[in-house]
PABA-344961 format. One record per atom (N, C-alpha, C): x, y, z; chain; residue number from 0. Coordinates in nm, 3 decimals, decimal comma, m for minus. Atoms other than C-alpha are relative to their C-alpha. Example, Ala and Ser with C-alpha at 12.3 -4.5 7.8 and 13.67 -1.06 7.14 Angstrom:
<recs>
- 0,089:m0,119:0,000:A:0
- 1,230:m0,450:0,780:A:0
- 0,090:0,120:0,000:A:0
- m0,082:m0,119:m0,006:A:1
- 1,367:m0,106:0,714:A:1
- m0,077:0,109:0,073:A:1
</recs>
This chain:
<recs>
- 0,054:m0,091:0,051:A:0
- 7,620:12,695:2,999:A:0
- m0,048:0,133:0,008:A:0
- m0,047:m0,105:m0,069:A:1
- 7,712:12,989:3,190:A:1
- 0,031:0,055:m0,101:A:1
- m0,132:m0,081:0,130:A:2
- 7,974:13,100:2,912:A:2
- m0,072:0,028:m0,150:A:2
- 0,067:0,013:0,120:A:3
- 7,712:13,050:2,654:A:3
- m0,037:0,165:m0,074:A:3
- 0,076:m0,102:0,006:A:4
- 7,623:13,333:2,438:A:4
- m0,121:0,040:m0,018:A:4
- 0,118:0,006:m0,059:A:5
- 7,299:13,491:2,441:A:5
- m0,061:m0,076:m0,172:A:5
- 0,044:0,059:0,132:A:6
- 7,262:13,364:2,025:A:6
- m0,016:m0,156:0,047:A:6
- m0,061:0,113:0,044:A:7
- 7,436:13,020:2,147:A:7
- m0,134:m0,081:0,102:A:7
- 0,103:m0,018:0,007:A:8
- 7,137:13,025:2,373:A:8
- m0,084:m0,049:m0,033:A:8
- 0,093:m0,045:0,087:A:9
- 6,878:13,078:2,177:A:9
- m0,003:m0,147:m0,053:A:9
- 0,040:0,137:0,099:A:10
- 6,974:12,804:1,953:A:10
- m0,046:m0,138:0,106:A:10
- 0,011:0,154:m0,035:A:11
- 6,992:12,530:2,227:A:11
- m0,186:0,078:0,071:A:11
- 0,122:m0,020:m0,023:A:12
- 6,645:12,676:2,370:A:12
- m0,062:m0,064:m0,076:A:12
- 0,078:0,060:0,173:A:13
- 6,521:12,593:2,002:A:13
- m0,008:m0,139:m0,033:A:13
- m0,020:0,141:m0,022:A:14
- 6,674:12,265:2,026:A:14
- m0,017:m0,111:0,150:A:14
- 0,086:0,107:m0,152:A:15
- 6,475:12,147:2,381:A:15
- 0,144:m0,051:0,090:A:15
- m0,126:0,011:m0,094:A:16
- 6,843:12,192:2,554:A:16
- m0,056:0,021:0,135:A:16
- 0,043:m0,067:m0,130:A:17
- 6,691:12,175:2,958:A:17
- 0,084:0,103:0,028:A:17
- m0,099:m0,089:m0,037:A:18
- 7,036:12,382:3,040:A:18
- m0,050:0,057:m0,034:A:18
- 0,052:m0,158:m0,045:A:19
- 6,904:12,684:2,871:A:19
- m0,107:0,024:0,049:A:19
- 0,150:m0,107:m0,026:A:20
- 6,559:12,706:2,950:A:20
- 0,049:0,037:0,168:A:20
- m0,029:m0,009:m0,153:A:21
- 6,764:12,707:3,338:A:21
- 0,117:0,147:m0,019:A:21
- m0,162:m0,117:m0,001:A:22
- 7,050:12,964:3,194:A:22
- m0,127:0,148:m0,001:A:22
- 0,026:m0,093:0,019:A:23
- 6,780:13,148:3,060:A:23
- m0,091:0,069:0,077:A:23
- 0,086:m0,011:m0,132:A:24
- 6,536:13,157:3,384:A:24
- 0,116:0,090:0,097:A:24
- m0,088:m0,057:m0,125:A:25
- 6,897:13,267:3,570:A:25
- 0,019:0,141:m0,081:A:25
- m0,068:m0,117:0,067:A:26
- 7,018:13,557:3,310:A:26
- m0,145:0,105:0,013:A:26
- 0,092:m0,169:0,000:A:27
- 6,647:13,741:3,285:A:27
- m0,143:m0,062:0,073:A:27
- 0,104:m0,005:m0,138:A:28
- 6,385:13,605:3,573:A:28
- m0,008:0,077:0,026:A:28
- 0,036:m0,109:m0,039:A:29
- 6,450:13,862:3,737:A:29
- m0,047:0,120:m0,103:A:29
- 0,033:m0,177:0,182:A:30
- 6,403:14,141:3,408:A:30
- m0,118:m0,088:0,054:A:30
- 0,127:0,060:0,079:A:31
- 6,077:13,932:3,317:A:31
- m0,106:0,037:0,168:A:31
- 0,071:0,007:m0,115:A:32
- 5,956:13,958:3,728:A:32
- m0,011:0,113:m0,002:A:32
- 0,053:m0,149:m0,010:A:33
- 6,045:14,319:3,732:A:33
- m0,086:0,090:m0,034:A:33
- 0,075:m0,024:0,127:A:34
- 5,846:14,376:3,455:A:34
- m0,151:0,016:0,040:A:34
- 0,078:0,036:m0,047:A:35
- 5,602:14,207:3,558:A:35
- m0,121:0,050:0,136:A:35
- 0,058:m0,040:m0,120:A:36
- 5,561:14,343:3,905:A:36
- m0,030:0,135:m0,001:A:36
- 0,042:m0,113:0,039:A:37
- 5,589:14,690:3,798:A:37
- m0,135:0,039:m0,086:A:37
- 0,141:m0,038:0,039:A:38
- 5,272:14,676:3,587:A:38
- m0,118:m0,092:0,046:A:38
- 0,118:0,039:m0,082:A:39
- 5,059:14,439:3,786:A:39
- 0,005:0,082:0,166:A:39
- m0,013:m0,120:m0,162:A:40
- 5,189:14,675:4,133:A:40
- m0,107:m0,199:0,041:A:40
- 0,102:0,136:m0,152:A:41
- 5,077:14,274:4,332:A:41
- 0,150:m0,120:m0,103:A:41
- m0,109:0,058:0,013:A:42
- 5,418:14,074:4,361:A:42
- m0,048:m0,183:0,063:A:42
- 0,023:0,117:0,061:A:43
- 5,234:13,723:4,365:A:43
- m0,025:m0,039:m0,108:A:43
- 0,049:0,051:0,077:A:44
- 5,091:13,759:4,096:A:44
- 0,102:0,053:m0,162:A:44
- m0,134:0,007:0,117:A:45
- 5,425:13,874:3,889:A:45
- 0,071:m0,108:0,045:A:45
- m0,047:0,130:m0,057:A:46
- 5,560:13,566:4,039:A:46
- m0,018:m0,106:m0,104:A:46
- 0,092:0,082:0,115:A:47
- 5,271:13,382:3,870:A:47
- 0,029:0,038:m0,160:A:47
- m0,046:m0,052:0,111:A:48
- 5,322:13,581:3,552:A:48
- 0,166:m0,130:0,008:A:48
- m0,097:0,057:m0,003:A:49
- 5,671:13,502:3,565:A:49
- 0,045:m0,149:m0,035:A:49
- 0,087:0,199:m0,010:A:50
- 5,571:13,089:3,618:A:50
- m0,063:0,021:m0,178:A:50
- 0,079:0,029:0,050:A:51
- 5,401:13,136:3,363:A:51
- 0,063:0,081:m0,141:A:51
- m0,086:m0,035:0,123:A:52
- 5,621:13,301:3,080:A:52
- 0,045:m0,061:m0,046:A:52
- m0,106:0,147:0,016:A:53
- 5,896:13,030:3,138:A:53
- m0,046:m0,126:m0,045:A:53
- 0,079:0,157:0,042:A:54
- 5,653:12,717:3,105:A:54
- m0,071:0,018:m0,087:A:54
- 0,087:m0,003:0,123:A:55
- 5,441:12,907:2,799:A:55
- 0,136:0,000:m0,037:A:55
- m0,082:m0,025:0,110:A:56
- 5,806:12,947:2,631:A:56
- 0,020:m0,110:m0,020:A:56
- m0,035:0,144:0,031:A:57
- 5,936:12,622:2,713:A:57
- m0,115:m0,104:m0,088:A:57
- 0,080:0,049:0,046:A:58
- 5,622:12,473:2,605:A:58
- 0,001:0,035:m0,167:A:58
- 0,038:m0,046:0,141:A:59
- 5,589:12,648:2,291:A:59
- 0,181:0,055:m0,104:A:59
- m0,113:m0,038:0,092:A:60
- 5,950:12,691:2,201:A:60
- 0,094:m0,101:m0,123:A:60
- m0,006:0,010:0,139:A:61
- 5,935:12,520:1,841:A:61
- m0,054:0,089:m0,033:A:61
- 0,054:m0,119:0,074:A:62
- 5,818:12,811:1,747:A:62
- 0,057:0,146:m0,020:A:62
- m0,153:m0,057:m0,014:A:63
- 6,138:13,002:1,850:A:63
- 0,085:m0,033:m0,108:A:63
- m0,112:m0,069:0,069:A:64
- 6,327:13,109:1,585:A:64
- 0,093:0,120:0,030:A:64
- m0,130:m0,097:0,019:A:65
- 6,705:13,224:1,649:A:65
- 0,005:0,095:m0,127:A:65
- m0,006:m0,098:0,178:A:66
- 6,704:13,376:1,308:A:66
- m0,082:0,124:m0,006:A:66
- 0,047:m0,101:0,067:A:67
- 6,465:13,589:1,355:A:67
- m0,033:0,159:0,147:A:67
- 0,006:m0,065:m0,090:A:68
- 6,530:13,733:1,694:A:68
- 0,040:m0,081:0,144:A:68
- m0,052:0,015:m0,101:A:69
- 6,665:13,700:2,018:A:69
- m0,067:m0,092:0,092:A:69
- 0,142:0,102:m0,135:A:70
- 6,530:13,473:2,307:A:70
- m0,018:0,043:0,113:A:70
- 0,059:m0,093:m0,089:A:71
- 6,540:13,756:2,569:A:71
- m0,116:0,072:m0,102:A:71
- 0,093:m0,058:0,062:A:72
- 6,314:13,930:2,306:A:72
- m0,082:m0,033:m0,029:A:72
- 0,116:0,086:0,005:A:73
- 6,095:13,676:2,286:A:73
- m0,046:m0,046:0,109:A:73
- 0,037:0,066:m0,153:A:74
- 6,071:13,571:2,600:A:74
- m0,103:0,145:0,105:A:74
- 0,067:m0,135:m0,053:A:75
- 5,988:14,008:2,671:A:75
- m0,117:0,005:m0,023:A:75
- 0,158:0,080:0,049:A:76
- 5,712:13,945:2,434:A:76
- m0,068:m0,090:0,043:A:76
- 0,118:0,167:m0,070:A:77
- 5,542:13,633:2,583:A:77
- m0,026:0,097:0,143:A:77
- 0,082:m0,034:m0,117:A:78
- 5,555:13,843:2,921:A:78
- m0,069:0,100:m0,004:A:78
- 0,048:m0,115:0,043:A:79
- 5,413:14,153:2,779:A:79
- m0,141:m0,071:m0,052:A:79
- 0,158:0,110:m0,011:A:80
- 5,075:13,890:2,702:A:80
- m0,018:0,005:0,071:A:80
- 0,056:m0,033:m0,140:A:81
- 5,104:13,790:2,973:A:81
- m0,059:0,005:0,124:A:81
- 0,070:m0,138:m0,065:A:82
- 5,036:14,057:3,162:A:82
- m0,072:0,091:m0,021:A:82
- 0,159:m0,076:0,046:A:83
- 4,817:14,199:2,949:A:83
- m0,143:m0,022:0,038:A:83
- 0,115:0,104:m0,024:A:84
- 4,627:13,874:2,986:A:84
- m0,021:0,034:0,159:A:84
- 0,046:m0,030:m0,140:A:85
- 4,646:13,918:3,395:A:85
- m0,086:0,126:m0,039:A:85
- 0,078:m0,122:m0,040:A:86
- 4,548:14,304:3,375:A:86
- m0,169:m0,027:m0,063:A:86
- 0,120:0,070:0,063:A:87
- 4,234:14,170:3,128:A:87
- m0,077:m0,064:0,099:A:87
- 0,045:0,111:m0,121:A:88
- 4,121:13,914:3,429:A:88
- m0,064:0,019:0,078:A:88
- 0,056:m0,063:m0,114:A:89
- 4,157:14,118:3,664:A:89
- m0,126:0,136:m0,021:A:89
- 0,068:m0,085:0,051:A:90
- 3,947:14,387:3,480:A:90
- m0,153:m0,009:m0,017:A:90
- 0,097:0,041:m0,026:A:91
- 3,698:14,147:3,417:A:91
- m0,040:0,003:0,128:A:91
- 0,074:0,054:m0,140:A:92
- 3,663:14,030:3,748:A:92
- m0,055:0,113:0,020:A:92
- 0,062:m0,120:m0,073:A:93
- 3,611:14,395:3,894:A:93
- m0,129:0,067:m0,099:A:93
- 0,087:m0,040:0,013:A:94
- 3,365:14,483:3,636:A:94
- m0,142:m0,064:0,065:A:94
- 0,059:0,069:m0,069:A:95
- 3,191:14,185:3,744:A:95
- m0,091:0,036:0,114:A:95
- 0,054:m0,083:m0,138:A:96
- 3,190:14,291:4,076:A:96
- m0,104:0,113:0,043:A:96
- 0,025:m0,084:0,024:A:97
- 3,081:14,595:3,992:A:97
- m0,118:0,032:m0,059:A:97
- 0,041:m0,023:0,025:A:98
- 2,825:14,520:3,785:A:98
- m0,162:m0,065:0,118:A:98
- 0,080:0,037:m0,095:A:99
- 2,661:14,298:4,052:A:99
- m0,061:0,023:0,099:A:99
- m0,003:m0,122:m0,125:A:100
- 2,726:14,545:4,342:A:100
- m0,077:0,170:m0,092:A:100
- 0,090:m0,106:0,100:A:101
- 2,526:14,818:4,122:A:101
- m0,090:0,002:m0,024:A:101
- 0,135:0,046:0,046:A:102
- 2,239:14,640:3,976:A:102
- m0,089:m0,055:0,127:A:102
- 0,061:0,080:m0,141:A:103
- 2,139:14,527:4,352:A:103
- 0,045:0,109:0,099:A:103
- m0,041:m0,112:m0,067:A:104
- 2,271:14,850:4,519:A:104
- 0,069:m0,034:0,126:A:104
- m0,048:0,085:m0,102:A:105
- 2,480:14,608:4,729:A:105
- 0,070:0,056:0,049:A:105
- m0,081:m0,079:m0,038:A:106
- 2,700:14,737:4,992:A:106
- 0,154:m0,053:m0,021:A:106
- m0,088:0,074:m0,043:A:107
- 3,064:14,616:5,066:A:107
- 0,022:m0,120:0,027:A:107
- 0,076:0,082:m0,069:A:108
- 2,991:14,412:5,330:A:108
- m0,014:m0,123:m0,106:A:108
- 0,107:0,104:0,066:A:109
- 2,713:14,231:5,102:A:109
- 0,095:m0,026:m0,123:A:109
- m0,079:0,035:0,114:A:110
- 2,971:14,251:4,770:A:110
- 0,086:m0,108:m0,009:A:110
- m0,134:0,044:m0,003:A:111
- 3,246:14,073:4,947:A:111
- m0,126:m0,175:0,003:A:111
- 0,134:0,152:m0,045:A:112
- 2,966:13,775:5,020:A:112
- m0,033:m0,056:m0,143:A:112
- 0,039:0,071:0,144:A:113
- 2,829:13,768:4,680:A:113
- 0,134:m0,050:m0,071:A:113
- m0,120:0,045:0,081:A:114
- 3,222:13,733:4,541:A:114
- 0,020:m0,136:0,043:A:114
- m0,038:0,135:m0,031:A:115
- 3,243:13,456:4,769:A:115
- m0,069:m0,130:m0,011:A:115
- 0,091:0,048:0,124:A:116
- 2,947:13,336:4,628:A:116
- 0,006:m0,074:m0,082:A:116
- m0,031:0,040:0,098:A:117
- 3,049:13,299:4,350:A:117
- 0,155:m0,041:m0,039:A:117
- m0,081:0,078:m0,016:A:118
- 3,360:13,165:4,417:A:118
- m0,023:m0,168:0,062:A:118
- 0,015:0,168:m0,076:A:119
- 3,221:12,839:4,618:A:119
- m0,073:m0,014:m0,132:A:119
- 0,054:0,037:0,139:A:120
- 2,970:12,810:4,258:A:120
- 0,152:m0,066:m0,053:A:120
- m0,133:0,064:0,086:A:121
- 3,319:12,812:4,074:A:121
- 0,095:m0,144:0,024:A:121
- m0,052:0,114:m0,054:A:122
- 3,493:12,594:4,269:A:122
- m0,068:m0,151:0,035:A:122
- 0,119:0,071:0,023:A:123
- 3,210:12,345:4,311:A:123
- m0,024:m0,072:m0,117:A:123
- 0,003:0,083:0,133:A:124
- 3,160:12,324:3,965:A:124
- 0,152:m0,063:m0,031:A:124
- m0,109:0,077:0,016:A:125
- 3,518:12,256:3,915:A:125
- 0,065:m0,122:0,084:A:125
- 0,012:0,110:m0,038:A:126
- 3,519:11,987:4,194:A:126
- m0,065:m0,138:m0,083:A:126
- 0,062:0,056:0,113:A:127
- 3,321:11,834:3,971:A:127
- 0,096:m0,084:m0,081:A:127
- m0,020:0,041:0,114:A:128
- 3,546:11,730:3,731:A:128
- 0,221:m0,118:0,040:A:128
- m0,105:0,093:0,000:A:129
- 3,824:11,543:3,942:A:129
- m0,085:m0,173:0,058:A:129
- 0,015:0,148:m0,056:A:130
- 3,848:11,184:4,065:A:130
- m0,077:m0,047:0,097:A:130
- 0,037:0,031:m0,140:A:131
- 3,629:11,030:4,324:A:131
- 0,097:0,018:0,110:A:131
- m0,038:m0,003:m0,121:A:132
- 3,850:10,978:4,514:A:132
- 0,105:0,163:0,068:A:132
- m0,080:m0,106:m0,009:A:133
- 4,058:11,310:4,489:A:133
- m0,093:0,115:0,031:A:133
- 0,100:m0,058:m0,076:A:134
- 3,726:11,460:4,543:A:134
- m0,099:m0,018:0,159:A:134
- 0,037:0,045:m0,097:A:135
- 3,668:11,286:4,825:A:135
- 0,044:0,062:0,184:A:135
- m0,132:m0,062:m0,133:A:136
- 3,990:11,368:5,016:A:136
- 0,017:0,134:0,015:A:136
- 0,054:m0,118:0,016:A:137
- 3,919:11,747:4,898:A:137
- m0,107:0,040:0,067:A:137
- 0,161:m0,043:m0,012:A:138
- 3,555:11,762:5,030:A:138
- 0,036:m0,047:0,193:A:138
- m0,016:0,008:m0,152:A:139
- 3,678:11,604:5,417:A:139
- 0,092:0,073:0,007:A:139
- m0,100:m0,170:m0,113:A:140
- 3,972:11,871:5,411:A:140
- m0,048:0,121:0,019:A:140
- 0,030:m0,112:0,025:A:141
- 3,823:12,152:5,339:A:141
- m0,160:0,049:0,062:A:141
- 0,131:m0,010:m0,058:A:142
- 3,454:12,086:5,413:A:142
- m0,027:m0,074:0,161:A:142
- m0,020:0,069:m0,075:A:143
- 3,508:11,891:5,722:A:143
- 0,135:0,018:0,129:A:143
- m0,158:m0,042:m0,045:A:144
- 3,869:12,022:5,815:A:144
- 0,048:m0,097:0,076:A:144
- m0,137:0,149:m0,082:A:145
- 4,047:11,671:5,883:A:145
- 0,108:0,089:m0,061:A:145
- m0,108:0,001:0,031:A:146
- 4,392:11,681:5,835:A:146
- 0,028:m0,129:m0,048:A:146
- m0,013:0,101:0,069:A:147
- 4,499:11,393:5,611:A:147
- 0,053:m0,102:0,062:A:147
- 0,021:0,092:m0,066:A:148
- 4,588:11,188:5,883:A:148
- m0,091:m0,043:0,058:A:148
- 0,152:m0,005:m0,020:A:149
- 4,211:11,201:5,974:A:149
- m0,048:m0,087:m0,123:A:149
- 0,073:0,056:0,066:A:150
- 4,108:11,099:5,658:A:150
- 0,014:m0,073:m0,064:A:150
- m0,043:0,182:0,024:A:151
- 4,354:10,793:5,589:A:151
- m0,061:m0,054:0,089:A:151
- m0,018:0,076:m0,102:A:152
- 4,255:10,715:5,937:A:152
- m0,184:m0,073:m0,044:A:152
- 0,149:m0,023:0,050:A:153
- 3,853:10,775:5,808:A:153
- m0,026:m0,131:m0,132:A:153
- 0,058:0,095:0,122:A:154
- 3,859:10,615:5,435:A:154
- 0,107:m0,091:m0,036:A:154
- m0,043:0,136:m0,040:A:155
- 4,084:10,326:5,537:A:155
- 0,159:0,027:m0,141:A:155
- m0,045:0,056:0,108:A:156
- 4,335:10,428:5,299:A:156
- 0,181:0,081:0,045:A:156
- m0,127:m0,027:m0,038:A:157
- 4,756:10,470:5,343:A:157
- 0,007:0,202:m0,020:A:157
- m0,042:m0,131:m0,005:A:158
- 4,822:10,856:5,434:A:158
- 0,125:0,086:m0,118:A:158
- m0,024:m0,022:0,144:A:159
- 5,060:10,874:5,132:A:159
- m0,112:0,052:m0,085:A:159
- 0,036:m0,013:0,075:A:160
- 4,825:10,821:4,947:A:160
- m0,161:0,106:m0,048:A:160
- 0,139:m0,182:m0,033:A:161
- 4,533:11,073:5,088:A:161
- 0,112:0,132:m0,058:A:161
- m0,075:m0,132:0,038:A:162
- 4,849:11,311:5,039:A:162
- 0,022:0,026:m0,147:A:162
- m0,022:0,049:0,155:A:163
- 4,910:11,200:4,645:A:163
- m0,167:0,084:m0,017:A:163
- 0,189:0,007:0,038:A:164
- 4,497:11,254:4,613:A:164
- m0,006:0,162:m0,036:A:164
- 0,027:m0,128:0,000:A:165
- 4,514:11,585:4,764:A:165
- 0,090:0,083:m0,094:A:165
- m0,102:m0,081:0,054:A:166
- 4,847:11,727:4,599:A:166
- m0,068:0,011:m0,167:A:166
- 0,069:m0,013:0,138:A:167
- 4,704:11,612:4,243:A:167
- m0,096:0,054:0,018:A:167
- 0,112:m0,091:0,014:A:168
- 4,381:11,741:4,317:A:168
- 0,011:0,114:0,009:A:168
- m0,035:m0,172:m0,036:A:169
- 4,419:12,076:4,441:A:169
- 0,124:0,094:m0,157:A:169
- m0,041:0,016:0,106:A:170
- 4,698:12,060:4,126:A:170
- m0,073:0,008:m0,127:A:170
- 0,054:0,020:0,085:A:171
- 4,463:11,970:3,909:A:171
- m0,117:0,122:m0,031:A:171
- 0,082:m0,125:0,015:A:172
- 4,213:12,259:4,027:A:172
- 0,043:0,161:m0,028:A:172
- m0,135:m0,088:0,003:A:173
- 4,498:12,478:4,009:A:173
- m0,021:0,067:m0,171:A:173
- m0,048:m0,010:0,131:A:174
- 4,535:12,454:3,655:A:174
- m0,136:0,023:m0,065:A:174
- 0,102:m0,043:0,080:A:175
- 4,195:12,434:3,534:A:175
- m0,115:0,153:0,032:A:175
- m0,026:m0,176:0,062:A:176
- 4,070:12,773:3,689:A:176
- 0,074:0,082:m0,056:A:176
- m0,072:m0,081:m0,005:A:177
- 4,374:12,910:3,588:A:177
- m0,024:m0,028:m0,190:A:177
- 0,007:0,004:0,122:A:178
- 4,271:12,791:3,224:A:178
- m0,147:0,072:m0,034:A:178
- 0,082:m0,092:0,007:A:179
- 3,957:12,866:3,263:A:179
- 0,019:0,131:m0,018:A:179
- 0,034:m0,167:m0,004:A:180
- 3,982:13,253:3,339:A:180
- m0,021:m0,010:0,131:A:180
- 0,059:m0,010:m0,145:A:181
- 3,840:13,196:3,689:A:181
- 0,049:0,055:0,109:A:181
- m0,029:m0,012:m0,130:A:182
- 4,087:13,196:3,921:A:182
- 0,036:0,185:0,029:A:182
- m0,058:m0,158:m0,070:A:183
- 4,148:13,558:4,050:A:183
- m0,019:0,029:0,158:A:183
- 0,052:m0,065:m0,136:A:184
- 4,181:13,744:4,339:A:184
- m0,041:0,023:0,079:A:184
</recs>
């Protein structure tokens, strides 16, 4: 696919050819990351946005019409929307923290502690959405500071099962927090 023209790449992408997704990432991933990094001034957030762009593009590939424009242009449009969403989330979070600190005349240290409490409440609420096994494993890992081996031994599950519950639970939490727009830095 590396010798395909941009037009051929767009056609293949629209037709759900996974090799076209890989090639699109190879061709324009660095550009998208650079744009996100410059606008957000945060490399980790730029990596997240880059991933969101390609995942979002692939998930909505049926809406891409190669006759209306190039794949590159479509991806750049998605990039600008994802960057705007990230900036909006950041701004909302900063406003919330400022509102709490100004209304209570908190010091920076107190504001940081209040932010930690908010994070704890959000995380606790989201933990309730996990399966019982995922919730148990993650609770033991984070609140009791147990290793996966110790958890497996304590609850009598194979280590691989504990690792699976941990990974799936964390992935589910990450997805839920991102969807809810409550994951913040």
